[in-house]
mmCIF file of the N, C-alpha and C atoms, coordinates in Angstrom:
data_MODEL
# 
_entry.id   MODEL 
# 
loop_
_atom_site.group_PDB 
_atom_site.id 
_atom_site.type_symbol 
_atom_site.label_atom_id 
_atom_site.label_alt_id 
_atom_site.label_comp_id 
_atom_site.label_asym_id 
_atom_site.label_entity_id 
_atom_site.label_seq_id 
_atom_site.pdbx_PDB_ins_code 
_atom_site.Cartn_x 
_atom_site.Cartn_y 
_atom_site.Cartn_z 
_atom_site.occupancy 
_atom_site.B_iso_or_equiv 
_atom_site.pdbx_formal_charge 
_atom_site.auth_seq_id 
_atom_site.auth_comp_id 
_atom_site.auth_asym_id 
_atom_site.auth_atom_id 
_atom_site.pdbx_PDB_model_num 
ATOM 1   N N  . MET A 1 1  ? -7.680  3.871   20.230  1.00 0.00 ? 1  MET A N  1 
ATOM 2   C CA . MET A 1 1  ? -6.697  4.554   20.047  1.00 0.00 ? 1  MET A CA 1 
ATOM 3   C C  . MET A 1 1  ? -5.657  4.411   18.957  1.00 0.00 ? 1  MET A C  1 
ATOM 4   N N  . ILE A 1 2  ? -5.164  3.169   18.855  1.00 0.00 ? 2  ILE A N  1 
ATOM 5   C CA . ILE A 1 2  ? -4.193  2.647   17.848  1.00 0.00 ? 2  ILE A CA 1 
ATOM 6   C C  . ILE A 1 2  ? -4.836  2.627   16.308  1.00 0.00 ? 2  ILE A C  1 
ATOM 7   N N  . SER A 1 3  ? -6.107  2.427   16.283  1.00 0.00 ? 3  SER A N  1 
ATOM 8   C CA . SER A 1 3  ? -6.716  2.445   14.961  1.00 0.00 ? 3  SER A CA 1 
ATOM 9   C C  . SER A 1 3  ? -6.760  3.720   14.440  1.00 0.00 ? 3  SER A C  1 
ATOM 10  N N  . GLN A 1 4  ? -7.063  4.862   15.239  1.00 0.00 ? 4  GLN A N  1 
ATOM 11  C CA . GLN A 1 4  ? -6.963  6.179   14.854  1.00 0.00 ? 4  GLN A CA 1 
ATOM 12  C C  . GLN A 1 4  ? -5.627  6.722   14.175  1.00 0.00 ? 4  GLN A C  1 
ATOM 13  N N  . TRP A 1 5  ? -4.670  6.255   14.809  1.00 0.00 ? 5  TRP A N  1 
ATOM 14  C CA . TRP A 1 5  ? -3.131  6.678   14.568  1.00 0.00 ? 5  TRP A CA 1 
ATOM 15  C C  . TRP A 1 5  ? -2.916  6.023   13.232  1.00 0.00 ? 5  TRP A C  1 
ATOM 16  N N  . TRP A 1 6  ? -3.203  4.508   13.001  1.00 0.00 ? 6  TRP A N  1 
ATOM 17  C CA . TRP A 1 6  ? -3.016  3.844   11.881  1.00 0.00 ? 6  TRP A CA 1 
ATOM 18  C C  . TRP A 1 6  ? -3.694  4.290   10.778  1.00 0.00 ? 6  TRP A C  1 
ATOM 19  N N  . SER A 1 7  ? -5.038  4.580   11.160  1.00 0.00 ? 7  SER A N  1 
ATOM 20  C CA . SER A 1 7  ? -5.781  5.110   9.693   1.00 0.00 ? 7  SER A CA 1 
ATOM 21  C C  . SER A 1 7  ? -5.367  6.514   9.171   1.00 0.00 ? 7  SER A C  1 
ATOM 22  N N  . TRP A 1 8  ? -4.723  7.241   9.905   1.00 0.00 ? 8  TRP A N  1 
ATOM 23  C CA . TRP A 1 8  ? -4.126  8.476   9.457   1.00 0.00 ? 8  TRP A CA 1 
ATOM 24  C C  . TRP A 1 8  ? -2.881  7.949   8.699   1.00 0.00 ? 8  TRP A C  1 
ATOM 25  N N  . LEU A 1 9  ? -2.193  7.162   9.241   1.00 0.00 ? 9  LEU A N  1 
ATOM 26  C CA . LEU A 1 9  ? -0.839  6.617   8.553   1.00 0.00 ? 9  LEU A CA 1 
ATOM 27  C C  . LEU A 1 9  ? -1.019  5.973   7.231   1.00 0.00 ? 9  LEU A C  1 
ATOM 28  N N  . LEU A 1 10 ? -2.026  5.146   7.205   1.00 0.00 ? 10 LEU A N  1 
ATOM 29  C CA . LEU A 1 10 ? -2.503  4.387   5.950   1.00 0.00 ? 10 LEU A CA 1 
ATOM 30  C C  . LEU A 1 10 ? -3.010  5.409   4.857   1.00 0.00 ? 10 LEU A C  1 
ATOM 31  N N  . VAL A 1 11 ? -3.875  6.383   5.225   1.00 0.00 ? 11 VAL A N  1 
ATOM 32  C CA . VAL A 1 11 ? -4.444  7.399   4.399   1.00 0.00 ? 11 VAL A CA 1 
ATOM 33  C C  . VAL A 1 11 ? -3.068  8.202   3.715   1.00 0.00 ? 11 VAL A C  1 
ATOM 34  N N  . PHE A 1 12 ? -2.185  8.726   4.762   1.00 0.00 ? 12 PHE A N  1 
ATOM 35  C CA . PHE A 1 12 ? -1.098  9.677   4.121   1.00 0.00 ? 12 PHE A CA 1 
ATOM 36  C C  . PHE A 1 12 ? -0.147  8.763   3.194   1.00 0.00 ? 12 PHE A C  1 
ATOM 37  N N  . VAL A 1 13 ? 0.225   7.764   3.676   1.00 0.00 ? 13 VAL A N  1 
ATOM 38  C CA . VAL A 1 13 ? 1.117   6.883   2.785   1.00 0.00 ? 13 VAL A CA 1 
ATOM 39  C C  . VAL A 1 13 ? 0.576   6.484   1.547   1.00 0.00 ? 13 VAL A C  1 
ATOM 40  N N  . GLY A 1 14 ? -0.907  6.139   1.534   1.00 0.00 ? 14 GLY A N  1 
ATOM 41  C CA . GLY A 1 14 ? -1.466  5.480   0.226   1.00 0.00 ? 14 GLY A CA 1 
ATOM 42  C C  . GLY A 1 14 ? -1.572  6.856   -0.610  1.00 0.00 ? 14 GLY A C  1 
ATOM 43  N N  . SER A 1 15 ? -2.068  7.898   -0.123  1.00 0.00 ? 15 SER A N  1 
ATOM 44  C CA . SER A 1 15 ? -2.190  9.123   -1.025  1.00 0.00 ? 15 SER A CA 1 
ATOM 45  C C  . SER A 1 15 ? -1.071  9.673   -1.533  1.00 0.00 ? 15 SER A C  1 
ATOM 46  N N  . ALA A 1 16 ? 0.032   9.665   -0.853  1.00 0.00 ? 16 ALA A N  1 
ATOM 47  C CA . ALA A 1 16 ? 1.430   9.897   -1.319  1.00 0.00 ? 16 ALA A CA 1 
ATOM 48  C C  . ALA A 1 16 ? 1.783   9.091   -2.344  1.00 0.00 ? 16 ALA A C  1 
ATOM 49  N N  . GLY A 1 17 ? 1.525   7.877   -2.370  1.00 0.00 ? 17 GLY A N  1 
ATOM 50  C CA . GLY A 1 17 ? 1.820   6.927   -3.237  1.00 0.00 ? 17 GLY A CA 1 
ATOM 51  C C  . GLY A 1 17 ? 1.190   7.057   -4.728  1.00 0.00 ? 17 GLY A C  1 
ATOM 52  N N  . LEU A 1 18 ? 0.087   7.564   -4.448  1.00 0.00 ? 18 LEU A N  1 
ATOM 53  C CA . LEU A 1 18 ? -0.989  7.757   -5.809  1.00 0.00 ? 18 LEU A CA 1 
ATOM 54  C C  . LEU A 1 18 ? -0.507  8.980   -6.257  1.00 0.00 ? 18 LEU A C  1 
ATOM 55  N N  . VAL A 1 19 ? -0.008  10.078  -5.515  1.00 0.00 ? 19 VAL A N  1 
ATOM 56  C CA . VAL A 1 19 ? 0.332   11.238  -6.113  1.00 0.00 ? 19 VAL A CA 1 
ATOM 57  C C  . VAL A 1 19 ? 1.678   11.088  -6.686  1.00 0.00 ? 19 VAL A C  1 
ATOM 58  N N  . ILE A 1 20 ? 2.741   10.201  -6.411  1.00 0.00 ? 20 ILE A N  1 
ATOM 59  C CA . ILE A 1 20 ? 3.892   10.012  -7.049  1.00 0.00 ? 20 ILE A CA 1 
ATOM 60  C C  . ILE A 1 20 ? 3.636   9.075   -8.258  1.00 0.00 ? 20 ILE A C  1 
ATOM 61  N N  . VAL A 1 21 ? 2.664   8.028   -8.201  1.00 0.00 ? 21 VAL A N  1 
ATOM 62  C CA . VAL A 1 21 ? 2.357   7.345   -9.433  1.00 0.00 ? 21 VAL A CA 1 
ATOM 63  C C  . VAL A 1 21 ? 1.747   8.279   -10.418 1.00 0.00 ? 21 VAL A C  1 
ATOM 64  N N  . GLY A 1 22 ? 1.027   9.188   -10.076 1.00 0.00 ? 22 GLY A N  1 
ATOM 65  C CA . GLY A 1 22 ? 0.226   10.065  -10.781 1.00 0.00 ? 22 GLY A CA 1 
ATOM 66  C C  . GLY A 1 22 ? 1.297   10.952  -11.702 1.00 0.00 ? 22 GLY A C  1 
ATOM 67  N N  . ARG A 1 23 ? 2.583   11.256  -11.140 1.00 0.00 ? 23 ARG A N  1 
ATOM 68  C CA . ARG A 1 23 ? 3.618   11.942  -11.590 1.00 0.00 ? 23 ARG A CA 1 
ATOM 69  C C  . ARG A 1 23 ? 4.615   11.197  -12.505 1.00 0.00 ? 23 ARG A C  1 
ATOM 70  N N  . ARG A 1 24 ? 4.099   9.937   -12.658 1.00 0.00 ? 24 ARG A N  1 
ATOM 71  C CA . ARG A 1 24 ? 4.873   8.975   -13.673 1.00 0.00 ? 24 ARG A CA 1 
ATOM 72  C C  . ARG A 1 24 ? 6.092   8.468   -12.995 1.00 0.00 ? 24 ARG A C  1 
ATOM 73  N N  . VAL A 1 25 ? 6.282   8.535   -11.534 1.00 0.00 ? 25 VAL A N  1 
ATOM 74  C CA . VAL A 1 25 ? 7.424   7.715   -11.139 1.00 0.00 ? 25 VAL A CA 1 
ATOM 75  C C  . VAL A 1 25 ? 7.281   6.611   -10.598 1.00 0.00 ? 25 VAL A C  1 
ATOM 76  N N  . TRP A 1 26 ? 8.344   5.634   -11.033 1.00 0.00 ? 26 TRP A N  1 
ATOM 77  C CA . TRP A 1 26 ? 8.052   4.123   -10.865 1.00 0.00 ? 26 TRP A CA 1 
ATOM 78  C C  . TRP A 1 26 ? 8.027   3.867   -9.268  1.00 0.00 ? 26 TRP A C  1 
ATOM 79  N N  . TRP A 1 27 ? 8.846   4.627   -8.433  1.00 0.00 ? 27 TRP A N  1 
ATOM 80  C CA . TRP A 1 27 ? 8.850   4.050   -7.235  1.00 0.00 ? 27 TRP A CA 1 
ATOM 81  C C  . TRP A 1 27 ? 7.626   4.540   -6.351  1.00 0.00 ? 27 TRP A C  1 
ATOM 82  N N  . GLY A 1 28 ? 6.694   5.182   -6.997  1.00 0.00 ? 28 GLY A N  1 
ATOM 83  C CA . GLY A 1 28 ? 5.212   5.403   -6.321  1.00 0.00 ? 28 GLY A CA 1 
ATOM 84  C C  . GLY A 1 28 ? 4.641   4.076   -6.051  1.00 0.00 ? 28 GLY A C  1 
ATOM 85  N N  . TRP A 1 29 ? 4.893   3.109   -7.084  1.00 0.00 ? 29 TRP A N  1 
ATOM 86  C CA . TRP A 1 29 ? 4.197   1.824   -6.696  1.00 0.00 ? 29 TRP A CA 1 
ATOM 87  C C  . TRP A 1 29 ? 5.048   1.049   -5.574  1.00 0.00 ? 29 TRP A C  1 
ATOM 88  N N  . LEU A 1 30 ? 6.157   1.306   -5.411  1.00 0.00 ? 30 LEU A N  1 
ATOM 89  C CA . LEU A 1 30 ? 7.012   0.817   -4.217  1.00 0.00 ? 30 LEU A CA 1 
ATOM 90  C C  . LEU A 1 30 ? 6.332   1.387   -2.946  1.00 0.00 ? 30 LEU A C  1 
ATOM 91  N N  . VAL A 1 31 ? 6.181   2.575   -2.953  1.00 0.00 ? 31 VAL A N  1 
ATOM 92  C CA . VAL A 1 31 ? 5.387   3.280   -1.790  1.00 0.00 ? 31 VAL A CA 1 
ATOM 93  C C  . VAL A 1 31 ? 4.008   2.637   -1.430  1.00 0.00 ? 31 VAL A C  1 
ATOM 94  N N  . LEU A 1 32 ? 3.263   2.280   -2.718  1.00 0.00 ? 32 LEU A N  1 
ATOM 95  C CA . LEU A 1 32 ? 2.003   1.701   -2.423  1.00 0.00 ? 32 LEU A CA 1 
ATOM 96  C C  . LEU A 1 32 ? 2.180   0.258   -1.927  1.00 0.00 ? 32 LEU A C  1 
ATOM 97  N N  . PHE A 1 33 ? 3.044   -0.535  -2.572  1.00 0.00 ? 33 PHE A N  1 
ATOM 98  C CA . PHE A 1 33 ? 3.477   -1.804  -1.996  1.00 0.00 ? 33 PHE A CA 1 
ATOM 99  C C  . PHE A 1 33 ? 3.677   -1.848  -0.493  1.00 0.00 ? 33 PHE A C  1 
ATOM 100 N N  . VAL A 1 34 ? 4.604   -0.914  -0.062  1.00 0.00 ? 34 VAL A N  1 
ATOM 101 C CA . VAL A 1 34 ? 4.882   -0.916  1.323   1.00 0.00 ? 34 VAL A CA 1 
ATOM 102 C C  . VAL A 1 34 ? 3.602   -0.558  2.108   1.00 0.00 ? 34 VAL A C  1 
ATOM 103 N N  . ASN A 1 35 ? 2.689   0.225   1.443   1.00 0.00 ? 35 ASN A N  1 
ATOM 104 C CA . ASN A 1 35 ? 1.456   0.754   2.414   1.00 0.00 ? 35 ASN A CA 1 
ATOM 105 C C  . ASN A 1 35 ? 0.680   -0.623  2.393   1.00 0.00 ? 35 ASN A C  1 
ATOM 106 N N  . GLU A 1 36 ? 0.688   -1.378  1.610   1.00 0.00 ? 36 GLU A N  1 
ATOM 107 C CA . GLU A 1 36 ? -0.328  -2.703  1.665   1.00 0.00 ? 36 GLU A CA 1 
ATOM 108 C C  . GLU A 1 36 ? 0.448   -3.553  3.046   1.00 0.00 ? 36 GLU A C  1 
ATOM 109 N N  . SER A 1 37 ? 1.725   -3.375  2.964   1.00 0.00 ? 37 SER A N  1 
ATOM 110 C CA . SER A 1 37 ? 2.322   -4.178  4.152   1.00 0.00 ? 37 SER A CA 1 
ATOM 111 C C  . SER A 1 37 ? 1.810   -3.572  5.366   1.00 0.00 ? 37 SER A C  1 
ATOM 112 N N  . LEU A 1 38 ? 1.711   -2.397  5.571   1.00 0.00 ? 38 LEU A N  1 
ATOM 113 C CA . LEU A 1 38 ? 1.197   -1.624  6.696   1.00 0.00 ? 38 LEU A CA 1 
ATOM 114 C C  . LEU A 1 38 ? -0.344  -2.123  6.874   1.00 0.00 ? 38 LEU A C  1 
ATOM 115 N N  . TRP A 1 39 ? -1.001  -2.115  5.800   1.00 0.00 ? 39 TRP A N  1 
ATOM 116 C CA . TRP A 1 39 ? -2.442  -2.721  6.015   1.00 0.00 ? 39 TRP A CA 1 
ATOM 117 C C  . TRP A 1 39 ? -2.279  -3.969  6.735   1.00 0.00 ? 39 TRP A C  1 
ATOM 118 N N  . ILE A 1 40 ? -1.581  -4.837  6.237   1.00 0.00 ? 40 ILE A N  1 
ATOM 119 C CA . ILE A 1 40 ? -1.518  -6.358  6.704   1.00 0.00 ? 40 ILE A CA 1 
ATOM 120 C C  . ILE A 1 40 ? -1.258  -6.144  8.291   1.00 0.00 ? 40 ILE A C  1 
ATOM 121 N N  . VAL A 1 41 ? -0.225  -5.368  8.661   1.00 0.00 ? 41 VAL A N  1 
ATOM 122 C CA . VAL A 1 41 ? 0.046   -5.227  10.151  1.00 0.00 ? 41 VAL A CA 1 
ATOM 123 C C  . VAL A 1 41 ? -1.324  -4.725  10.829  1.00 0.00 ? 41 VAL A C  1 
ATOM 124 N N  . TYR A 1 42 ? -1.821  -3.562  10.331  1.00 0.00 ? 42 TYR A N  1 
ATOM 125 C CA . TYR A 1 42 ? -3.175  -3.016  10.909  1.00 0.00 ? 42 TYR A CA 1 
ATOM 126 C C  . TYR A 1 42 ? -4.042  -3.897  11.057  1.00 0.00 ? 42 TYR A C  1 
ATOM 127 N N  . SER A 1 43 ? -4.222  -5.003  9.928   1.00 0.00 ? 43 SER A N  1 
ATOM 128 C CA . SER A 1 43 ? -5.351  -5.974  10.041  1.00 0.00 ? 43 SER A CA 1 
ATOM 129 C C  . SER A 1 43 ? -5.216  -7.063  11.305  1.00 0.00 ? 43 SER A C  1 
ATOM 130 N N  . LEU A 1 44 ? -3.675  -7.411  11.444  1.00 0.00 ? 44 LEU A N  1 
ATOM 131 C CA . LEU A 1 44 ? -3.357  -8.336  12.608  1.00 0.00 ? 44 LEU A CA 1 
ATOM 132 C C  . LEU A 1 44 ? -3.515  -7.691  13.750  1.00 0.00 ? 44 LEU A C  1 
ATOM 133 N N  . VAL A 1 45 ? -3.207  -6.311  14.105  1.00 0.00 ? 45 VAL A N  1 
ATOM 134 C CA . VAL A 1 45 ? -3.247  -5.529  15.197  1.00 0.00 ? 45 VAL A CA 1 
ATOM 135 C C  . VAL A 1 45 ? -4.660  -5.453  15.696  1.00 0.00 ? 45 VAL A C  1 
ATOM 136 N N  . THR A 1 46 ? -5.567  -5.216  14.736  1.00 0.00 ? 46 THR A N  1 
ATOM 137 C CA . THR A 1 46 ? -6.758  -4.776  15.110  1.00 0.00 ? 46 THR A CA 1 
ATOM 138 C C  . THR A 1 46 ? -7.764  -6.182  14.904  1.00 0.00 ? 46 THR A C  1 
ATOM 139 N N  . LYS A 1 47 ? -7.239  -7.238  14.337  1.00 0.00 ? 47 LYS A N  1 
ATOM 140 C CA . LYS A 1 47 ? -7.939  -8.539  14.200  1.00 0.00 ? 47 LYS A CA 1 
ATOM 141 C C  . LYS A 1 47 ? -9.171  -8.373  13.261  1.00 0.00 ? 47 LYS A C  1 
ATOM 142 N N  . GLN A 1 48 ? -8.794  -7.561  12.230  1.00 0.00 ? 48 GLN A N  1 
ATOM 143 C CA . GLN A 1 48 ? -9.589  -7.543  11.038  1.00 0.00 ? 48 GLN A CA 1 
ATOM 144 C C  . GLN A 1 48 ? -8.886  -8.175  9.859   1.00 0.00 ? 48 GLN A C  1 
ATOM 145 N N  . TYR A 1 49 ? -9.042  -9.722  9.921   1.00 0.00 ? 49 TYR A N  1 
ATOM 146 C CA . TYR A 1 49 ? -8.155  -10.455 9.163   1.00 0.00 ? 49 TYR A CA 1 
ATOM 147 C C  . TYR A 1 49 ? -8.755  -10.236 7.645   1.00 0.00 ? 49 TYR A C  1 
ATOM 148 N N  . GLY A 1 50 ? -9.838  -9.804  7.229   1.00 0.00 ? 50 GLY A N  1 
ATOM 149 C CA . GLY A 1 50 ? -10.287 -9.672  5.808   1.00 0.00 ? 50 GLY A CA 1 
ATOM 150 C C  . GLY A 1 50 ? -9.355  -8.814  5.159   1.00 0.00 ? 50 GLY A C  1 
ATOM 151 N N  . PHE A 1 51 ? -8.847  -7.850  5.657   1.00 0.00 ? 51 PHE A N  1 
ATOM 152 C CA . PHE A 1 51 ? -7.968  -6.808  5.114   1.00 0.00 ? 51 PHE A CA 1 
ATOM 153 C C  . PHE A 1 51 ? -6.762  -7.331  4.469   1.00 0.00 ? 51 PHE A C  1 
ATOM 154 N N  . ILE A 1 52 ? -6.161  -8.539  5.137   1.00 0.00 ? 52 ILE A N  1 
ATOM 155 C CA . ILE A 1 52 ? -5.118  -9.207  4.588   1.00 0.00 ? 52 ILE A CA 1 
ATOM 156 C C  . ILE A 1 52 ? -5.302  -9.658  3.230   1.00 0.00 ? 52 ILE A C  1 
ATOM 157 N N  . VAL A 1 53 ? -6.432  -10.242 2.679   1.00 0.00 ? 53 VAL A N  1 
ATOM 158 C CA . VAL A 1 53 ? -6.769  -10.652 1.420   1.00 0.00 ? 53 VAL A CA 1 
ATOM 159 C C  . VAL A 1 53 ? -6.658  -9.529  0.384   1.00 0.00 ? 53 VAL A C  1 
ATOM 160 N N  . GLY A 1 54 ? -7.376  -8.679  0.654   1.00 0.00 ? 54 GLY A N  1 
ATOM 161 C CA . GLY A 1 54 ? -7.332  -7.227  -0.263  1.00 0.00 ? 54 GLY A CA 1 
ATOM 162 C C  . GLY A 1 54 ? -5.943  -6.696  -0.364  1.00 0.00 ? 54 GLY A C  1 
ATOM 163 N N  . ALA A 1 55 ? -5.172  -6.599  0.935   1.00 0.00 ? 55 ALA A N  1 
ATOM 164 C CA . ALA A 1 55 ? -3.809  -6.064  0.862   1.00 0.00 ? 55 ALA A CA 1 
ATOM 165 C C  . ALA A 1 55 ? -2.833  -6.858  -0.045  1.00 0.00 ? 55 ALA A C  1 
ATOM 166 N N  . THR A 1 56 ? -3.103  -8.289  0.084   1.00 0.00 ? 56 THR A N  1 
ATOM 167 C CA . THR A 1 56 ? -2.261  -9.371  -0.733  1.00 0.00 ? 56 THR A CA 1 
ATOM 168 C C  . THR A 1 56 ? -2.523  -9.112  -2.348  1.00 0.00 ? 56 THR A C  1 
ATOM 169 N N  . ILE A 1 57 ? -3.809  -8.985  -2.550  1.00 0.00 ? 57 ILE A N  1 
ATOM 170 C CA . ILE A 1 57 ? -3.951  -8.679  -4.183  1.00 0.00 ? 57 ILE A CA 1 
ATOM 171 C C  . ILE A 1 57 ? -3.573  -7.440  -4.520  1.00 0.00 ? 57 ILE A C  1 
ATOM 172 N N  . TYR A 1 58 ? -3.608  -6.474  -3.655  1.00 0.00 ? 58 TYR A N  1 
ATOM 173 C CA . TYR A 1 58 ? -3.061  -5.196  -3.957  1.00 0.00 ? 58 TYR A CA 1 
ATOM 174 C C  . TYR A 1 58 ? -1.672  -5.245  -4.116  1.00 0.00 ? 58 TYR A C  1 
ATOM 175 N N  . LYS A 1 59 ? -0.839  -5.918  -3.472  1.00 0.00 ? 59 LYS A N  1 
ATOM 176 C CA . LYS A 1 59 ? 0.434   -5.995  -3.391  1.00 0.00 ? 59 LYS A CA 1 
ATOM 177 C C  . LYS A 1 59 ? 0.941   -6.715  -4.636  1.00 0.00 ? 59 LYS A C  1 
ATOM 178 N N  . ILE A 1 60 ? 0.346   -7.983  -4.976  1.00 0.00 ? 60 ILE A N  1 
ATOM 179 C CA . ILE A 1 60 ? 0.549   -8.544  -6.197  1.00 0.00 ? 60 ILE A CA 1 
ATOM 180 C C  . ILE A 1 60 ? 0.424   -7.481  -7.514  1.00 0.00 ? 60 ILE A C  1 
ATOM 181 N N  . VAL A 1 61 ? -0.638  -6.605  -7.543  1.00 0.00 ? 61 VAL A N  1 
ATOM 182 C CA . VAL A 1 61 ? -0.725  -5.914  -8.716  1.00 0.00 ? 61 VAL A CA 1 
ATOM 183 C C  . VAL A 1 61 ? 0.378   -4.728  -8.619  1.00 0.00 ? 61 VAL A C  1 
ATOM 184 N N  . TYR A 1 62 ? 0.597   -4.170  -7.340  1.00 0.00 ? 62 TYR A N  1 
ATOM 185 C CA . TYR A 1 62 ? 1.715   -3.303  -7.265  1.00 0.00 ? 62 TYR A CA 1 
ATOM 186 C C  . TYR A 1 62 ? 3.095   -3.839  -7.599  1.00 0.00 ? 62 TYR A C  1 
ATOM 187 N N  . TRP A 1 63 ? 3.238   -4.931  -7.388  1.00 0.00 ? 63 TRP A N  1 
ATOM 188 C CA . TRP A 1 63 ? 4.659   -5.472  -7.588  1.00 0.00 ? 63 TRP A CA 1 
ATOM 189 C C  . TRP A 1 63 ? 4.865   -5.902  -9.204  1.00 0.00 ? 63 TRP A C  1 
ATOM 190 N N  . ASN A 1 64 ? 3.689   -6.251  -9.809  1.00 0.00 ? 64 ASN A N  1 
ATOM 191 C CA . ASN A 1 64 ? 3.607   -6.190  -11.237 1.00 0.00 ? 64 ASN A CA 1 
ATOM 192 C C  . ASN A 1 64 ? 3.795   -4.865  -12.026 1.00 0.00 ? 64 ASN A C  1 
ATOM 193 N N  . ASN A 1 65 ? 3.200   -3.941  -11.341 1.00 0.00 ? 65 ASN A N  1 
ATOM 194 C CA . ASN A 1 65 ? 3.308   -2.550  -11.857 1.00 0.00 ? 65 ASN A CA 1 
ATOM 195 C C  . ASN A 1 65 ? 4.806   -2.136  -11.826 1.00 0.00 ? 65 ASN A C  1 
ATOM 196 N N  . ILE A 1 66 ? 5.591   -2.454  -10.694 1.00 0.00 ? 66 ILE A N  1 
ATOM 197 C CA . ILE A 1 66 ? 6.937   -2.082  -10.452 1.00 0.00 ? 66 ILE A CA 1 
ATOM 198 C C  . ILE A 1 66 ? 7.685   -2.767  -11.312 1.00 0.00 ? 66 ILE A C  1 
ATOM 199 N N  . ARG A 1 67 ? 7.706   -4.044  -11.829 1.00 0.00 ? 67 ARG A N  1 
ATOM 200 C CA . ARG A 1 67 ? 8.299   -4.708  -12.794 1.00 0.00 ? 67 ARG A CA 1 
ATOM 201 C C  . ARG A 1 67 ? 8.003   -4.078  -14.165 1.00 0.00 ? 67 ARG A C  1 
ATOM 202 N N  . LEU A 1 68 ? 6.595   -3.792  -14.395 1.00 0.00 ? 68 LEU A N  1 
ATOM 203 C CA . LEU A 1 68 ? 6.464   -3.388  -15.732 1.00 0.00 ? 68 LEU A CA 1 
ATOM 204 C C  . LEU A 1 68 ? 7.058   -1.931  -16.009 1.00 0.00 ? 68 LEU A C  1 
ATOM 205 N N  . TRP A 1 69 ? 7.032   -1.136  -15.033 1.00 0.00 ? 69 TRP A N  1 
ATOM 206 C CA . TRP A 1 69 ? 7.554   0.285   -15.049 1.00 0.00 ? 69 TRP A CA 1 
ATOM 207 C C  . TRP A 1 69 ? 9.089   0.170   -15.152 1.00 0.00 ? 69 TRP A C  1 
ATOM 208 N N  . ARG A 1 70 ? 9.655   -0.582  -14.304 1.00 0.00 ? 70 ARG A N  1 
ATOM 209 C CA . ARG A 1 70 ? 11.068  -0.578  -14.571 1.00 0.00 ? 70 ARG A CA 1 
ATOM 210 C C  . ARG A 1 70 ? 11.778  -1.203  -15.673 1.00 0.00 ? 70 ARG A C  1 
ATOM 211 N N  . SER A 1 71 ? 10.877  -2.044  -16.290 1.00 0.00 ? 71 SER A N  1 
ATOM 212 C CA . SER A 1 71 ? 11.304  -2.558  -17.911 1.00 0.00 ? 71 SER A CA 1 
ATOM 213 C C  . SER A 1 71 ? 11.240  -1.714  -18.889 1.00 0.00 ? 71 SER A C  1 
ATOM 214 N N  . VAL A 1 72 ? 10.580  -0.648  -18.673 1.00 0.00 ? 72 VAL A N  1 
ATOM 215 C CA . VAL A 1 72 ? 10.212  0.251   -19.913 1.00 0.00 ? 72 VAL A CA 1 
ATOM 216 C C  . VAL A 1 72 ? 11.662  1.192   -20.061 1.00 0.00 ? 72 VAL A C  1 
# 
């Protein structure tokens, strides 16, 4: 039950972040960064710990993109 609700939330937030980034708005990366935090919570709740590694890598990439886009 919880995994169905979470999956919809993760898809919605992730898709929204991609649309925002596609419009060249810097805070779209922030939305994606927050979405990876949700992935970490999801992985802990569902005991799918492998997602933590991927989410952490994505968070690093998104944080670097936030810094790069904000400095321009």
